[in-house]
Residue, then its C-alpha position, 0 to 999 in steps of 0.5 A: x796496343x799497349x798503350x803507354x804513361x806521359x808526362x809533358x813539361x813547360x819550359x818557358x824560354x826566350x834566351x837567344x831570341x829577339x821575336x817577344x812572345x817564344x816563352x807563352x809557347x809551351x801555354x799556346x800549345x796547353x791550349x790548342x788542347x794537347x792533351x785532349x789530341x793525346x789520348x788517342x796514343x796513351x792511356x795516362x798524360x800528366x801535364x807537370x806544368x811549366x819549371x820557374x826560368x830565372 
């Protein structure tokens, strides 16, 4: 199986949302261990952090 590379980019934004905390989605996914879970599918995983919104 040819394993590929993956880059993860977070975009914490809550524009148009009425609920508080939706901008914390990218950090919640990282905290849940998305990088570790994807290691079985990808040879390399690079977490590029969050895009600055402002």
